[in-house]
C-alpha positions in Angstrom: 19.5 40.5 61.8 21.1 42.1 58.8 23.9 40.1 57.2 25.8 43.0 55.5 28.0 44.1 58.5 28.9 40.4 59.1 29.8 39.9 55.4 32.0 43.1 55.5 33.6 41.9 58.7 34.3 38.5 57.1 35.9 40.2 54.1 38.0 42.3 56.5 39.1 39.2 58.4 40.0 37.5 55.1 42.1 40.5 54.1 44.0 40.6 57.4 44.5 36.8 57.5 46.2 37.0 54.1 49.2 38.5 55.9 49.4 35.9 58.7 51.4 33.1 56.8 53.9 35.6 55.5 54.5 37.2 58.9 54.7 33.7 60.6 57.1 32.5 57.8 59.3 35.6 58.5 59.3 34.6 62.2 60.1 31.0 61.3 63.1 32.2 59.3 64.3 34.4 62.1 64.1 31.7 64.8 64.8 28.7 62.5 61.6 26.7 63.3 58.2 26.6 61.6 56.8 24.9 64.6 58.4 27.4 66.9 56.9 30.3 64.9 53.5 28.6 65.0 53.8 28.1 68.8 54.6 31.8 69.2 51.7 32.9 67.0 49.3 30.7 68.8 50.6 31.8 72.2 50.1 35.5 71.3 46.6 34.6 70.1 46.0 32.8 73.4 47.2 35.8 75.5 45.1 38.2 73.5 41.9 36.1 73.8 42.5 35.6 77.5 42.7 39.4 77.8 39.4 39.8 75.8 37.8 37.1 78.0 38.9 39.0 81.1 37.3 42.2 79.8 34.1 40.7 78.3 33.5 37.7 80.6 34.2 34.1 80.0 30.6 32.9 79.7 29.9 29.5 81.3 33.4 28.0 81.0 33.6 25.5 83.7 34.1 21.8 84.2 30.4 20.9 83.9 29.8 22.8 80.7 33.1 21.5 79.2 32.3 17.9 80.1 29.0 18.2 78.2 30.8 19.1 75.0 31.5 16.1 72.7 35.3 15.3 72.8 35.8 15.7 69.1 34.8 19.4 69.3 38.1 20.1 70.9 39.9 19.0 67.7 39.1 22.5 66.4 42.4 23.5 68.2 44.2 20.9 66.1 42.7 22.4 63.0 43.9 25.9 64.0 47.4 24.5 64.7 47.4 22.8 61.3 46.3 26.0 59.5 48.9 28.2 61.2 51.7 25.7 60.7 50.6 24.9 57.2 50.7 28.6 56.3 54.2 28.9 57.7 55.4 26.0 55.6 53.3 26.2 52.4 52.8 30.0 51.8 56.6 30.7 51.3 56.7 28.0 48.6 53.4 28.8 46.8 53.0 32.5 47.6 50.1 34.0 49.5 47.7 34.0 46.6 47.9 30.4 45.6 48.0 29.3 49.3 44.7 31.1 50.0 43.0 30.2 46.7 43.6 26.6 47.6 42.6 27.1 51.2 39.4 28.8 50.1 38.7 26.0 47.6 39.1 23.4 50.3 36.9 25.4 52.6 34.2 25.6 50.0 34.4 21.8 49.3 34.2 21.0 53.0 31.5 23.6 53.7 29.2 22.4 51.0 29.2 18.9 52.6 28.9 20.4 56.1 25.8 22.3 55.0 24.4 19.4 53.1 24.5 17.1 56.1 23.9 19.7 58.7 27.2 18.8 60.4 28.0 20.4 63.8 24.5 21.7 64.2 24.3 23.7 61.0 21.0 24.2 59.3 20.8 21.7 56.4 21.4 23.4 53.0 21.4 20.8 50.3 24.0 20.5 47.6 22.7 22.1 44.4 23.8 22.6 40.9 24.6 26.3 41.5 26.7 25.5 44.6 28.6 22.9 42.6 29.1 25.4 39.8 30.3 28.0 42.2 32.9 25.6 43.7 34.0 24.6 40.2 34.6 28.3 39.4 36.8 28.7 42.5 38.7 25.5 41.6 39.1 26.9 38.0 40.4 30.1 39.6 42.9 28.0 41.7 44.1 26.3 38.5 44.4 29.6 36.6 46.5 31.4 39.3 48.8 28.4 39.7 49.4 28.1 35.9 49.8 31.8 35.0 
């Protein structure tokens, strides 16, 4: 499997996601509630994913398969809610660039540990000097964009 199309898709997703906090913040200002805007955003996402599931098939979603999943896996929904609501609240204060530089820095820090320990079934990829240097460059970038 060639990774290039997936890398390009990830870049495209990153570019489109950069608009999400600003759009949700505009919705929050219009309705007067950050949590209401987050709920609407997530409800629209739910409706669209249910449509896609209806078209493509839902796989093996049933009580038996869901019962076999560790309970803490479902906390991913909490993470999604925190990200959407965090963007609604934080991005209008920091701006999109600083918000996402900090989000990416946090993702890299969390990811290096997830890879190192093989968390959530990932292949183990040990922490290395080059990985630490790469994270430090991103953190330096976060500092630079917040100061200038």
